[in-house]
FIKEKE-777244 format. One line per field, with one value per residue: residue number from 1; x, y, z of N, C-alpha, C, O in turn; residue in three letters. Coordinates in nm, 2 decimals. Each point is the difference from the previous one (the first is absolute). Layout:
REM FIKEKE-777244
i (NUM	...)
n.u (X	...)
n.v (Y	...)
n.w (Z	...)
ca.u (X	...)
ca.v (Y	...)
ca.w (Z	...)
c.u (X	...)
c.v (Y	...)
c.w (Z	...)
o.u (X	...)
o.v (Y	...)
o.w (Z	...)
aa (ALA	...)
This chain:
REM FIKEKE-777244
i (1	2	3	4	5	6	7	8	9	10	11	12	13	14	15	16	17	18	19	20	21	22	23	24	25	26	27	28	29	30	31	32	33	34	35	36	37	38	39	40	41	42	43	44	45	46	47	48	49	50	51	52	53	54	55	56	57	58	59	60	61	62	63	64	65	66	67	68	69	70	71	72	73	74	75	76	77	78	79	80	81	82	83	84	85	86	87	88	89	90	91	92	93	94	95	96	97	98	99	100	101	102	103	104	105	106	107	108	109	110	111	112	113	114	115	116	117	118)
n.u (8.95	-0.13	-0.05	0.02	-0.21	0.09	-0.21	0.13	-0.22	0.13	-0.19	0.15	-0.01	-0.21	0.18	-0.07	-0.04	-0.04	-0.22	-0.12	-0.02	-0.13	-0.21	-0.07	-0.03	-0.20	-0.11	0.07	-0.02	-0.20	-0.02	0.07	-0.19	-0.09	0.01	-0.21	0.07	-0.10	-0.22	0.11	-0.20	0.11	-0.21	0.11	-0.21	-0.07	-0.09	-0.15	0.13	-0.09	0.22	-0.10	0.22	-0.12	0.21	-0.08	0.13	-0.11	-0.09	0.16	0.15	-0.06	0.01	0.20	0.05	-0.07	0.15	0.09	0.21	0.14	0.03	0.15	0.22	0.09	0.05	0.20	0.16	-0.02	-0.06	0.19	0.11	-0.10	0.08	0.19	-0.16	0.12	0.13	-0.11	0.19	-0.14	0.21	-0.04	0.16	-0.06	0.00	0.21	-0.03	0.18	-0.06	0.05	0.00	-0.22	-0.07	0.02	-0.15	-0.19	0.00	-0.02	-0.21	-0.13	0.03	-0.09	-0.22	-0.06	0.01	-0.18	-0.16	0.07)
n.v (8.29	0.12	-0.17	0.23	-0.06	0.10	-0.05	0.13	-0.01	0.02	0.09	-0.03	0.21	-0.04	-0.09	-0.17	-0.10	0.14	0.05	-0.16	-0.02	0.16	-0.06	-0.15	0.06	0.09	-0.19	-0.02	0.18	0.00	-0.10	0.13	0.13	-0.15	0.12	0.07	0.18	-0.20	-0.05	0.07	-0.09	0.09	-0.03	-0.12	0.02	0.21	-0.05	-0.15	-0.16	0.10	0.05	-0.08	0.02	-0.04	0.06	-0.16	0.15	0.19	-0.11	-0.03	-0.17	-0.20	-0.05	-0.07	-0.22	-0.17	0.00	-0.15	0.08	-0.18	-0.09	0.11	-0.03	-0.18	0.00	0.09	-0.16	-0.09	0.15	0.10	-0.08	0.02	-0.19	-0.07	-0.06	0.15	-0.12	0.02	-0.07	-0.06	0.07	-0.22	0.11	-0.09	0.15	-0.06	0.12	-0.05	0.13	-0.08	0.22	0.00	0.17	-0.04	-0.13	0.10	0.11	-0.12	-0.05	0.16	0.03	-0.14	0.03	0.16	-0.06	-0.11	0.13	0.07)
n.w (12.29	0.13	-0.14	-0.02	-0.05	-0.18	0.02	-0.13	0.04	-0.18	0.06	-0.15	0.08	-0.08	-0.10	0.13	-0.20	-0.17	-0.02	-0.10	-0.22	-0.11	-0.02	-0.15	-0.21	-0.04	-0.05	-0.22	-0.12	-0.10	-0.20	-0.17	-0.03	-0.14	0.19	0.02	-0.12	0.05	-0.01	-0.18	0.01	-0.17	0.04	-0.16	0.09	0.02	-0.19	0.05	-0.07	0.18	0.01	0.19	-0.03	0.18	0.03	0.14	0.11	-0.05	0.18	0.15	-0.04	0.07	0.22	0.07	-0.05	0.13	0.15	-0.15	-0.02	0.05	0.20	0.13	-0.04	0.10	0.22	0.05	-0.03	0.21	0.15	0.08	0.18	0.20	-0.11	0.09	0.14	0.10	-0.14	0.20	-0.11	0.17	-0.04	-0.03	0.12	-0.20	-0.16	0.08	-0.19	0.11	-0.17	0.20	-0.05	0.05	0.12	0.22	0.10	0.06	0.20	0.19	0.06	0.10	0.22	0.15	0.04	0.14	0.22	0.09	0.06	0.20)
ca.u (-0.06	-0.12	0.00	-0.13	-0.01	-0.12	-0.02	-0.10	-0.03	-0.06	-0.06	-0.01	-0.11	0.04	0.06	0.08	0.11	0.12	0.00	0.02	0.15	0.08	-0.02	0.08	0.14	0.02	0.00	0.13	0.08	-0.07	0.02	0.14	0.02	-0.06	0.10	-0.05	-0.04	0.12	0.00	-0.12	-0.01	-0.11	-0.02	-0.10	-0.03	-0.07	0.00	-0.07	0.01	0.13	0.01	0.11	0.04	0.10	0.02	0.04	0.05	-0.10	-0.13	0.01	0.04	-0.11	-0.10	0.06	-0.01	-0.14	-0.03	0.10	-0.03	-0.04	-0.14	-0.09	-0.01	-0.08	-0.14	-0.04	-0.02	-0.06	-0.13	0.03	0.09	-0.03	-0.13	-0.06	0.08	0.12	-0.02	0.12	0.00	0.11	0.05	0.11	0.11	0.04	0.13	0.07	0.13	0.07	0.11	0.11	0.11	-0.03	0.04	0.14	0.03	-0.04	0.10	0.12	-0.02	0.00	0.14	0.07	-0.04	0.06	0.15	0.03	-0.04	0.09)
ca.v (0.13	-0.01	0.09	0.02	0.08	0.04	-0.03	0.09	-0.01	0.12	0.00	0.14	0.04	0.01	0.12	0.04	-0.10	0.07	0.07	-0.10	-0.03	0.11	0.01	-0.10	0.03	0.12	-0.04	-0.07	0.08	-0.01	-0.13	-0.01	0.07	-0.07	-0.09	-0.13	-0.07	-0.08	0.00	0.06	-0.03	0.05	-0.10	0.01	-0.14	0.01	0.14	0.08	-0.07	0.03	-0.06	0.03	-0.11	0.05	-0.08	0.07	-0.09	-0.03	0.06	0.14	0.06	-0.01	0.10	0.13	0.03	0.02	0.13	0.09	0.09	-0.06	-0.04	0.12	0.05	-0.09	0.01	0.13	0.00	-0.12	0.03	0.05	-0.09	-0.15	-0.04	-0.06	0.02	-0.08	-0.12	0.00	-0.13	-0.02	-0.13	-0.05	-0.05	-0.13	-0.03	0.11	-0.03	0.12	-0.03	0.10	-0.01	-0.04	0.10	-0.01	-0.11	0.03	0.10	-0.07	-0.09	0.09	0.05	-0.12	-0.03	0.11	-0.02	-0.12	0.04	0.10)
ca.w (-0.02	-0.08	-0.12	-0.05	-0.12	-0.06	-0.14	-0.04	-0.14	-0.05	-0.14	-0.05	-0.09	-0.14	-0.03	0.12	0.02	0.02	0.13	0.11	-0.01	0.06	0.15	0.06	-0.01	0.09	0.14	0.05	0.10	0.13	0.06	0.04	0.12	0.11	0.05	0.02	-0.13	-0.04	-0.15	-0.06	-0.14	-0.08	-0.11	-0.10	-0.03	-0.13	-0.04	0.09	0.13	0.07	0.14	0.09	0.09	0.09	0.11	0.12	0.09	0.10	-0.02	0.03	-0.13	-0.10	0.04	-0.03	-0.15	-0.03	0.05	-0.05	-0.11	-0.12	0.02	0.01	-0.13	-0.08	0.03	-0.05	-0.15	-0.05	-0.08	-0.14	-0.08	0.01	-0.04	0.12	0.12	0.01	0.08	0.08	0.08	0.10	-0.02	0.08	-0.08	0.04	-0.05	-0.08	-0.05	-0.04	-0.08	0.02	-0.09	-0.13	-0.10	-0.01	-0.08	-0.14	-0.05	-0.02	-0.12	-0.12	-0.02	-0.05	-0.14	-0.08	-0.01	-0.09	-0.13	-0.06)
c.u (-0.12	0.01	-0.14	0.01	-0.13	0.00	-0.12	-0.02	-0.08	-0.05	-0.02	-0.13	0.05	0.06	0.09	0.12	0.14	0.01	0.02	0.15	0.08	-0.01	0.09	0.15	0.04	0.00	0.13	0.08	-0.07	0.02	0.14	0.02	-0.07	0.10	-0.04	-0.05	0.13	0.01	-0.13	0.01	-0.13	-0.01	-0.11	-0.03	-0.07	-0.01	-0.07	0.01	0.14	0.00	0.12	0.02	0.11	0.01	0.06	0.04	-0.11	-0.13	0.01	0.05	-0.10	-0.10	0.05	-0.01	-0.15	-0.05	0.09	-0.05	-0.05	-0.15	-0.09	-0.01	-0.08	-0.15	-0.06	-0.03	-0.08	-0.13	0.03	0.07	-0.05	-0.14	-0.08	0.10	0.12	-0.03	0.14	-0.01	0.12	0.05	0.12	0.11	0.05	0.14	0.06	0.13	0.06	0.13	0.10	0.11	-0.03	0.05	0.15	0.04	-0.03	0.10	0.14	-0.01	0.01	0.14	0.09	-0.03	0.07	0.15	0.03	-0.03	0.09	0.12)
c.v (-0.02	0.10	0.01	0.08	0.05	-0.03	0.09	0.00	0.13	-0.01	0.14	0.02	0.01	0.14	0.05	-0.09	0.07	0.08	-0.09	-0.04	0.11	0.01	-0.11	0.02	0.12	-0.04	-0.06	0.08	0.00	-0.13	-0.01	0.07	-0.07	-0.11	-0.15	-0.07	-0.07	-0.01	0.07	-0.01	0.07	-0.09	0.05	-0.14	-0.01	0.14	0.09	-0.05	0.02	-0.06	0.06	-0.12	0.06	-0.09	0.08	-0.11	-0.04	0.07	0.15	0.07	0.00	0.11	0.14	0.03	0.02	0.14	0.11	0.08	-0.07	-0.04	0.12	0.06	-0.09	0.02	0.14	0.01	-0.11	0.03	0.05	-0.10	-0.14	-0.03	-0.06	0.03	-0.09	-0.13	-0.02	-0.12	0.00	-0.14	-0.03	-0.05	-0.14	-0.04	0.12	-0.06	0.13	-0.04	0.11	-0.02	-0.05	0.09	0.00	-0.12	0.02	0.09	-0.07	-0.09	0.08	0.05	-0.11	-0.02	0.11	-0.02	-0.12	0.03	0.09	-0.06)
c.w (-0.10	-0.12	-0.06	-0.12	-0.03	-0.15	-0.05	-0.15	-0.04	-0.14	-0.05	-0.08	-0.14	-0.02	0.12	0.02	0.02	0.13	0.12	-0.01	0.05	0.15	0.06	-0.01	0.09	0.15	0.05	0.10	0.14	0.07	0.05	0.13	0.12	0.05	0.02	-0.13	-0.05	-0.15	-0.04	-0.15	-0.06	-0.12	-0.10	-0.05	-0.14	-0.04	0.10	0.15	0.05	0.14	0.07	0.09	0.09	0.12	0.12	0.10	0.10	-0.02	0.02	-0.13	-0.10	0.03	-0.03	-0.15	-0.03	0.04	-0.05	-0.12	-0.13	0.00	0.00	-0.14	-0.09	0.03	-0.04	-0.15	-0.06	-0.08	-0.14	-0.08	-0.02	-0.04	0.12	0.12	-0.01	0.08	0.07	0.09	0.09	-0.01	0.10	-0.10	0.05	-0.04	-0.08	-0.05	-0.05	-0.08	0.01	-0.09	-0.14	-0.11	-0.01	-0.09	-0.15	-0.06	-0.03	-0.12	-0.13	-0.02	-0.05	-0.14	-0.09	-0.02	-0.09	-0.14	-0.07	-0.06)
o.u (0.02	0.03	-0.07	0.10	-0.10	0.10	-0.11	0.09	-0.09	0.07	-0.08	-0.04	0.12	-0.06	0.07	0.06	0.07	0.11	0.07	0.07	0.10	0.09	0.07	0.08	0.11	0.05	0.01	0.04	0.07	0.02	0.03	0.10	0.02	0.03	0.08	-0.05	0.09	0.11	-0.10	0.10	-0.10	0.10	-0.09	0.08	0.00	0.04	0.05	-0.06	0.10	-0.11	0.09	-0.10	0.10	-0.10	0.06	-0.04	0.01	-0.01	-0.08	-0.05	-0.02	-0.05	-0.07	-0.03	-0.02	-0.09	0.00	-0.11	-0.08	-0.07	-0.11	-0.11	-0.08	-0.08	-0.12	-0.08	-0.02	-0.02	-0.08	-0.02	0.02	-0.10	-0.12	0.11	-0.01	-0.07	0.10	-0.09	0.12	-0.08	0.06	-0.04	0.04	0.06	-0.08	0.07	-0.06	0.08	0.02	0.05	0.09	0.05	0.06	0.09	0.08	0.04	0.06	0.10	0.06	0.04	0.08	0.09	0.05	0.05	0.10	0.06	0.01	0.09)
o.v (-0.07	0.12	-0.11	0.07	-0.03	0.01	-0.03	0.00	0.04	-0.05	0.07	-0.09	0.02	0.10	0.11	0.01	-0.04	0.00	0.04	-0.01	-0.03	0.03	0.03	-0.01	0.00	0.08	-0.02	-0.05	0.00	-0.01	-0.07	-0.03	0.04	-0.09	-0.09	-0.12	0.07	0.02	-0.01	0.03	-0.02	-0.02	0.07	-0.06	-0.11	0.09	0.11	0.06	-0.04	-0.05	0.06	-0.06	0.04	-0.06	0.11	-0.11	-0.11	0.09	0.08	0.11	0.10	0.07	0.09	0.12	0.10	0.05	0.12	-0.01	0.06	0.02	0.00	0.04	0.05	0.00	0.01	0.08	-0.01	-0.06	-0.03	0.00	-0.07	0.08	0.01	0.04	-0.11	0.01	-0.01	-0.02	0.03	-0.09	0.09	-0.07	-0.01	-0.09	0.07	-0.08	0.08	-0.08	0.08	-0.12	-0.02	-0.04	0.02	0.01	-0.03	-0.01	0.03	-0.01	-0.04	0.00	0.02	-0.03	-0.04	0.02	0.01	-0.05	0.01	0.08)
o.w (-0.10	0.02	-0.01	-0.03	0.07	-0.07	0.05	-0.07	0.07	-0.08	0.06	-0.07	-0.02	0.04	-0.02	0.11	0.09	0.06	0.09	0.10	0.08	0.07	0.10	0.09	0.05	0.08	0.13	0.10	0.10	0.12	0.10	0.07	0.12	-0.06	0.00	0.01	-0.04	-0.06	0.06	-0.07	0.06	-0.07	0.04	-0.06	-0.06	0.08	0.02	0.09	-0.06	0.05	-0.06	0.05	-0.05	0.04	-0.02	-0.01	0.07	-0.10	-0.06	-0.03	-0.08	-0.09	-0.04	-0.03	-0.08	-0.05	0.05	-0.04	-0.08	-0.09	-0.07	-0.04	-0.09	-0.10	-0.04	-0.04	-0.12	-0.11	-0.09	-0.12	-0.10	0.04	0.00	-0.02	-0.05	0.10	-0.06	0.08	-0.05	0.01	0.06	-0.10	0.11	0.06	-0.07	0.07	-0.06	0.05	-0.09	-0.02	-0.08	-0.10	-0.11	-0.08	-0.08	-0.12	-0.11	-0.08	-0.10	-0.12	-0.10	-0.08	-0.10	-0.11	-0.08	-0.09	-0.12	-0.05)
aa (MET	LYS	HIS	VAL	GLY	LEU	LEU	VAL	ARG	LEU	GLU	ALA	LYS	PRO	GLY	LYS	GLU	GLN	ALA	VAL	ARG	ASP	PHE	LEU	THR	GLY	ALA	LEU	PRO	LEU	ALA	GLN	GLN	GLU	PRO	ALA	THR	THR	THR	TRP	TYR	ALA	LEU	GLN	LEU	ALA	PRO	ALA	THR	PHE	GLY	ILE	PHE	ASP	THR	PHE	PRO	ASP	GLU	ALA	GLY	ARG	GLN	ALA	HIS	LEU	ASN	GLY	PRO	ILE	ALA	ALA	ALA	LEU	MET	ALA	GLN	ALA	ALA	ASP	LEU	LEU	ALA	VAL	GLU	PRO	VAL	ILE	GLU	GLN	VAL	ALA	ILE	LEU	GLY	VAL	ILE	LYS	GLN	ILE	GLY	GLN	ASN	LEU	ARG	LEU	GLY	LEU	THR	ALA	THR	LEU	PHE	PHE	CYS	LEU	ALA	SER)
């Protein structure tokens, strides 16, 4: 199966950093409703630099996302929030690692430590 993604870089206008942060955190429920969005990350790279990284099982999923509500809302607010146009790069996913059960292992370790310390 082919896996594809998007890497989007956003530069906030001075004084609009919190508004961009709010936009990104507010977009999470929309991303969760997209059946073809496998993963979706909102990032802050620097005080005024933000990003989105998301993945899809195929090109149809990526295109559905690009034509979906998050992209539409971003483009509608871009002139007000962003210093420059968003940089949207279409990427191919070459490798993935998933750490299933990592939180369970950490929880068991913390519980064991607590029991030993008591």
